Backbone as CSV, one residue per row, in Angstrom:
resi,resn,N_x,N_y,N_z,CA_x,CA_y,CA_z,C_x,C_y,C_z
1,MET,0.846,-1.172,0.000,0.000,0.000,0.000,0.892,1.236,0.000
2,SER,0.573,2.184,-0.848,1.398,3.389,-0.906,1.097,4.291,0.283
3,ARG,2.116,5.017,0.681,2.009,5.877,1.846,2.028,7.332,1.404
4,LEU,1.163,8.155,1.940,1.136,9.574,1.627,2.281,10.253,2.363
5,GLN,3.140,10.928,1.602,4.243,11.652,2.217,3.876,13.120,2.289
6,THR,4.195,13.731,3.404,3.943,15.161,3.536,5.272,15.891,3.510
7,GLY,5.193,17.172,3.287,6.403,17.984,3.237,6.594,18.543,1.853
8,GLY,7.553,19.406,1.741,7.848,20.009,0.449,9.141,19.450,-0.084
9,TYR,9.277,19.468,-1.386,10.507,18.999,-2.000,11.608,20.032,-1.835
10,ALA,12.816,19.580,-1.621,13.970,20.471,-1.564,14.445,20.728,-2.982
11,PRO,14.672,22.001,-3.346,15.198,22.277,-4.680,16.550,21.597,-4.883
12,LEU,16.883,21.317,-6.131,18.103,20.593,-6.460,19.335,21.231,-5.839
13,PHE,19.476,22.554,-5.960,20.686,23.194,-5.453,20.739,23.193,-3.932
14,ASP,19.584,23.182,-3.270,19.584,23.031,-1.818,20.090,21.647,-1.431
15,ARG,19.684,20.627,-2.193,20.143,19.267,-1.896,21.626,19.105,-2.193
16,LEU,22.083,19.683,-3.309,23.494,19.554,-3.672,24.400,20.317,-2.721
17,GLY,23.906,21.432,-2.181,24.729,22.266,-1.317,24.699,21.871,0.136
18,THR,23.978,20.844,0.495,23.863,20.421,1.881,25.036,19.532,2.267
19,VAL,25.604,19.841,3.413,26.709,19.034,3.928,26.132,17.993,4.879
20,ASN,26.405,16.760,4.596,25.945,15.679,5.471,26.985,15.437,6.551
21,ASP,26.542,15.261,7.765,27.470,14.818,8.795,27.192,13.344,9.079
22,GLU,28.002,12.757,9.943,27.879,11.325,10.181,26.606,10.961,10.941
23,LYS,26.014,11.910,11.671,24.864,11.598,12.511,23.526,11.780,11.809
24,SER,23.506,12.508,10.705,22.212,12.738,10.052,22.312,12.498,8.563
25,ILE,21.217,12.085,8.013,21.124,11.882,6.573,20.129,12.903,6.059
26,TYR,20.556,13.683,5.068,19.683,14.720,4.514,18.581,14.090,3.683
27,SER,17.387,14.486,3.936,16.231,13.971,3.209,15.873,14.928,2.086
28,SER,15.278,14.403,1.032,14.824,15.269,-0.051,13.495,15.929,0.310
29,ARG,12.979,15.642,1.481,11.758,16.275,1.977,12.128,17.293,3.047
30,LEU,11.416,18.414,3.043,11.662,19.470,4.012,10.507,19.545,5.000
31,ASN,10.817,19.902,6.254,9.729,20.207,7.175,9.269,21.637,6.884
32,ILE,8.249,22.118,7.573,7.662,23.416,7.238,8.655,24.561,7.432
33,GLN,9.465,24.523,8.487,10.439,25.592,8.707,11.510,25.596,7.619
34,GLN,11.981,24.413,7.240,12.978,24.323,6.172,12.393,24.789,4.843
35,LEU,11.141,24.438,4.588,10.480,24.868,3.362,10.348,26.386,3.327
36,GLN,9.928,26.983,4.436,9.806,28.437,4.497,11.162,29.103,4.283
37,PHE,12.202,28.578,4.904,13.535,29.149,4.727,14.010,28.989,3.290
38,SER,13.704,27.870,2.664,14.090,27.635,1.277,13.399,28.628,0.339
39,VAL,12.106,28.861,0.545,11.373,29.845,-0.259,11.936,31.239,0.001
40,PHE,12.175,31.545,1.263,12.767,32.812,1.692,14.102,33.043,0.977
41,SER,14.942,32.027,0.930,16.250,32.120,0.267,16.107,32.337,-1.233
42,GLU,15.144,31.670,-1.844,14.950,31.836,-3.288,14.430,33.229,-3.620
43,LEU,13.556,33.780,-2.793,13.113,35.161,-3.002,14.299,36.114,-2.907
44,ASN,15.211,35.820,-2.006,16.427,36.620,-1.870,17.269,36.531,-3.138
45,ARG,17.441,35.319,-3.662,18.225,35.147,-4.893,17.588,35.902,-6.058
46,ILE,16.289,35.792,-6.185,15.588,36.504,-7.261,15.794,38.007,-7.100
47,SER,15.660,38.494,-5.868,15.785,39.930,-5.607,17.194,40.453,-5.851
48,GLN,18.201,39.612,-5.698,19.592,40.034,-5.875,20.076,39.929,-7.308
49,THR,19.324,39.269,-8.158,19.773,39.015,-9.526,19.079,39.968,-10.483
50,ARG,19.855,40.563,-11.383,19.303,41.472,-12.387,19.062,40.735,-13.687
51,SER,17.862,40.869,-14.205,17.505,40.310,-15.500,18.042,41.225,-16.592
52,HIS,18.296,40.653,-17.757,18.761,41.461,-18.887,17.619,42.252,-19.513
53,LEU,16.377,41.938,-19.151,15.204,42.614,-19.708,14.916,43.905,-18.951
54,ASP,14.373,44.903,-19.667,13.893,46.078,-18.947,12.482,45.775,-18.435
55,ILE,11.907,46.705,-17.713,10.622,46.445,-17.061,9.521,46.121,-18.068
56,LYS,9.426,46.885,-19.146,8.368,46.635,-20.136,8.557,45.285,-20.814
57,GLU,9.801,44.947,-21.183,10.067,43.642,-21.805,9.725,42.510,-20.837
58,PHE,10.104,42.697,-19.575,9.861,41.682,-18.553,8.364,41.421,-18.393
59,LEU,7.579,42.487,-18.336,6.136,42.333,-18.147,5.443,41.755,-19.370
60,ASN,5.976,42.016,-20.564,5.319,41.572,-21.796,5.777,40.208,-22.288
61,LYS,6.921,39.715,-21.812,7.445,38.449,-22.315,6.696,37.275,-21.693
62,GLU,6.249,36.372,-22.549,5.587,35.137,-22.114,6.120,33.986,-22.935
63,PRO,6.576,32.947,-22.378,6.878,32.785,-20.964,8.286,33.287,-20.676
64,LEU,8.542,33.586,-19.418,9.903,33.913,-18.999,10.696,32.615,-18.926
65,THR,11.982,32.682,-19.226,12.842,31.498,-19.177,13.926,31.699,-18.127
66,VAL,14.744,30.690,-17.933,15.849,30.818,-16.982,16.823,31.908,-17.414
67,LEU,16.864,32.213,-18.697,17.735,33.290,-19.174,17.238,34.660,-18.731
68,ASP,15.980,34.746,-18.344,15.380,36.006,-17.901,15.340,36.116,-16.378
69,TYR,15.933,35.159,-15.682,15.871,35.062,-14.221,16.302,36.365,-13.556
70,GLY,15.613,36.722,-12.499,15.941,37.909,-11.718,14.919,39.002,-11.928
71,LEU,15.293,40.205,-11.512,14.428,41.370,-11.643,15.063,42.379,-12.580
72,PRO,14.254,43.096,-13.350,14.811,44.178,-14.155,15.332,45.294,-13.247
73,ASP,16.127,46.168,-13.815,16.655,47.301,-13.060,15.532,48.299,-12.814
74,PHE,15.346,48.693,-11.561,14.307,49.651,-11.195,14.832,51.083,-11.152
75,PHE,16.028,51.321,-11.691,16.616,52.656,-11.658,15.653,53.658,-12.300
76,GLY,15.425,54.759,-11.619,14.524,55.781,-12.133,13.084,55.607,-11.693
77,TYR,12.773,54.482,-11.042,11.415,54.251,-10.554,11.339,54.616,-9.075
78,SER,10.218,55.173,-8.679,10.003,55.540,-7.281,8.713,54.895,-6.796
79,ILE,8.770,54.250,-5.642,7.542,53.653,-5.110,6.635,54.721,-4.508
80,GLN,7.128,55.955,-4.406,6.271,57.050,-3.948,5.265,57.429,-5.036
81,ASN,5.605,57.152,-6.301,4.727,57.408,-7.439,3.826,56.184,-7.616
82,SER,2.516,56.382,-7.566,1.596,55.236,-7.558,1.659,54.394,-8.834
83,SER,1.814,55.006,-10.011,1.862,54.204,-11.243,3.170,53.420,-11.337
84,GLU,4.284,54.034,-10.903,5.562,53.313,-10.901,5.558,52.214,-9.850
85,ARG,4.918,52.476,-8.719,4.813,51.464,-7.660,4.035,50.251,-8.169
86,GLU,2.968,50.479,-8.920,2.191,49.376,-9.483,3.004,48.577,-10.497
87,SER,3.834,49.260,-11.295,4.698,48.551,-12.254,5.704,47.669,-11.531
88,VAL,6.320,48.218,-10.485,7.290,47.442,-9.700,6.591,46.253,-9.049
89,LYS,5.393,46.475,-8.530,4.625,45.393,-7.894,4.319,44.285,-8.901
90,LYS,3.911,44.653,-10.123,3.622,43.658,-11.159,4.864,42.851,-11.513
91,VAL,6.017,43.525,-11.596,7.273,42.831,-11.899,7.605,41.840,-10.792
92,LEU,7.508,42.279,-9.536,7.824,41.398,-8.408,6.909,40.175,-8.393
93,ILE,5.631,40.388,-8.570,4.680,39.270,-8.553,4.966,38.306,-9.696
94,LYS,5.212,38.839,-10.892,5.488,37.966,-12.035,6.772,37.169,-11.811
95,ALA,7.817,37.827,-11.306,9.086,37.135,-11.058,8.919,36.051,-10.001
96,PHE,8.229,36.361,-8.920,8.065,35.388,-7.850,7.199,34.211,-8.295
97,LEU,6.150,34.472,-9.070,5.318,33.378,-9.577,6.078,32.495,-10.554
98,CYS,6.886,33.109,-11.396,7.611,32.355,-12.420,8.795,31.588,-11.842
99,PHE,9.590,32.253,-11.004,10.852,31.672,-10.560,10.792,31.027,-9.179
100,GLU,9.705,31.193,-8.452,9.507,30.498,-7.175,8.076,29.968,-7.136
101,PRO,7.832,28.856,-7.870,6.463,28.340,-7.995,5.881,27.777,-6.702
102,ARG,6.705,27.570,-5.684,6.157,27.073,-4.416,5.372,28.153,-3.683
103,LEU,5.611,29.424,-4.015,4.870,30.527,-3.409,3.629,30.800,-4.249
104,GLN,2.476,30.632,-3.651,1.202,30.818,-4.347,0.556,32.133,-3.917
105,ASN,-0.138,32.773,-4.837,-0.895,33.999,-4.570,-0.071,35.071,-3.854
106,PRO,1.103,35.441,-4.402,1.912,36.449,-3.712,1.234,37.820,-3.709
107,VAL,1.365,38.490,-2.582,0.866,39.854,-2.417,2.045,40.694,-1.951
108,ILE,2.247,41.840,-2.587,3.362,42.726,-2.259,2.812,43.962,-1.565
109,ASP,3.375,44.296,-0.408,3.037,45.528,0.312,4.324,46.297,0.556
110,PHE,4.378,47.527,0.040,5.568,48.357,0.191,5.519,49.131,1.498
111,ASP,6.696,49.368,2.069,6.836,50.229,3.235,7.028,51.649,2.711
112,LEU,5.966,52.435,2.692,6.017,53.787,2.137,6.400,54.834,3.172
113,ASN,6.526,54.457,4.428,6.815,55.415,5.490,8.287,55.491,5.851
114,GLN,9.127,54.879,5.063,10.548,54.865,5.394,11.180,56.220,5.105
115,MET,12.226,56.534,5.832,12.908,57.820,5.688,13.869,57.814,4.503
116,GLU,14.539,56.709,4.266,15.513,56.614,3.179,14.817,56.269,1.881
117,LYS,14.914,57.145,0.886,14.231,56.857,-0.372,15.009,55.890,-1.255
118,TYR,16.253,55.580,-0.906,17.053,54.651,-1.702,16.994,53.230,-1.158
119,ILE,16.224,53.036,-0.116,16.047,51.706,0.462,14.627,51.251,0.161
120,LEU,14.508,50.071,-0.395,13.200,49.516,-0.735,12.878,48.389,0.240
121,ASN,11.839,48.587,1.017,11.352,47.554,1.934,9.963,47.132,1.485
122,PHE,9.761,45.831,1.376,8.419,45.351,1.051,8.187,43.983,1.674
123,HIS,6.916,43.710,1.930,6.500,42.415,2.456,5.956,41.578,1.314
124,VAL,6.313,40.327,1.324,5.759,39.358,0.382,4.938,38.381,1.214
125,SER,3.653,38.354,0.955,2.758,37.417,1.635,2.222,36.442,0.605
126,GLY,1.888,35.292,1.049,1.315,34.294,0.157,1.154,32.990,0.894
127,LYS,1.091,31.931,0.131,0.964,30.596,0.712,1.970,29.686,0.032
128,VAL,2.545,28.783,0.818,3.448,27.784,0.252,2.763,26.430,0.321
129,ILE,3.025,25.635,-0.695,2.457,24.294,-0.761,3.287,23.391,0.143
130,PHE,2.634,22.820,1.147,3.302,21.905,2.065,2.476,20.634,2.114
131,GLY,2.975,19.612,1.430,2.210,18.372,1.337,0.939,18.625,0.561
132,ILE,-0.189,18.455,1.225,-1.472,18.688,0.559,-2.160,19.950,1.083
133,THR,-1.449,20.754,1.864,-2.032,21.976,2.413,-1.277,23.202,1.911
134,LEU,-1.904,24.352,2.063,-1.274,25.637,1.774,-1.039,26.344,3.101
135,GLU,0.218,26.665,3.395,0.573,27.329,4.647,0.831,28.808,4.381
136,PRO,0.208,29.721,5.149,0.443,31.153,4.943,1.845,31.556,5.408
137,VAL,2.476,32.450,4.643,3.804,32.962,4.983,3.856,34.461,4.685
138,THR,4.737,35.150,5.384,5.023,36.556,5.117,6.513,36.765,5.310
139,PHE,7.137,37.413,4.335,8.560,37.699,4.386,8.775,39.191,4.214
140,LEU,9.797,39.731,4.876,10.196,41.119,4.687,11.472,41.130,3.872
141,ILE,11.447,41.823,2.753,12.630,41.951,1.913,13.056,43.404,1.953
142,SER,14.328,43.619,2.222,14.880,44.965,2.280,15.996,45.067,1.264
143,TYR,15.889,46.025,0.364,16.896,46.216,-0.672,17.474,47.610,-0.510
144,ALA,18.766,47.686,-0.206,19.443,48.972,-0.028,20.603,49.050,-1.002
145,GLY,20.445,49.861,-2.028,21.513,50.011,-3.010,21.798,48.697,-3.682
146,ASN,23.039,48.223,-3.585,23.403,46.955,-4.213,23.451,45.828,-3.193
147,GLU,22.868,46.040,-2.040,22.873,45.048,-0.972,21.439,44.619,-0.681
148,THR,21.164,43.360,-0.773,19.817,42.866,-0.475,19.879,41.968,0.748
149,SER,18.926,42.135,1.628,18.869,41.231,2.771,17.420,40.899,3.060
150,LEU,17.222,39.733,3.586,15.899,39.315,4.030,15.953,39.288,5.542
151,ARG,15.014,39.967,6.162,15.016,40.040,7.612,13.762,39.411,8.170
152,LYS,13.887,38.982,9.385,12.757,38.378,10.085,12.280,39.371,11.140
153,LYS,10.994,39.588,11.194,10.410,40.390,12.264,9.603,39.457,13.142
154,GLU,9.298,39.914,14.342,8.614,39.050,15.301,7.325,38.454,14.757
155,LYS,6.562,39.221,14.028,5.276,38.740,13.540,5.388,38.019,12.200
156,LEU,6.574,38.011,11.601,6.735,37.387,10.297,7.199,35.955,10.448
157,VAL,6.848,35.148,9.485,7.205,33.736,9.507,8.595,33.562,8.935
158,VAL,9.329,32.644,9.429,10.638,32.136,9.008,11.635,32.323,10.095
């Protein structure tokens, strides 16, 4: 009789980059915390990588391929401007849906009250597929100049 396995699959590079010690054997299945961290890490990779496409090309190209991986350059865009903020939001959602398929129904909320206009802070909320359920997650991504970091806040998951 077949057994239902729960958990999320570990991406190939997560499995290849894992160091095994003598006491534990790495499984190709992740628990919920490992899955959340894996999705969190992939959002970070996407956010740190620049696509060769500009924003209009990125939004109009179907389908995106691995050659288009990353985000277009947002130079000249301001999230204080509502139409530019919507364009950036559409790019982020499209990139996250295409390049991180484990994150379902992503919602982007920008931090518009920040003092530094060169720092982009936004929350990514959505659900991750864990076994046969969808688990809600929220991540804070902070992008300052050429440095991207993902931070955890008390109320955020991961």
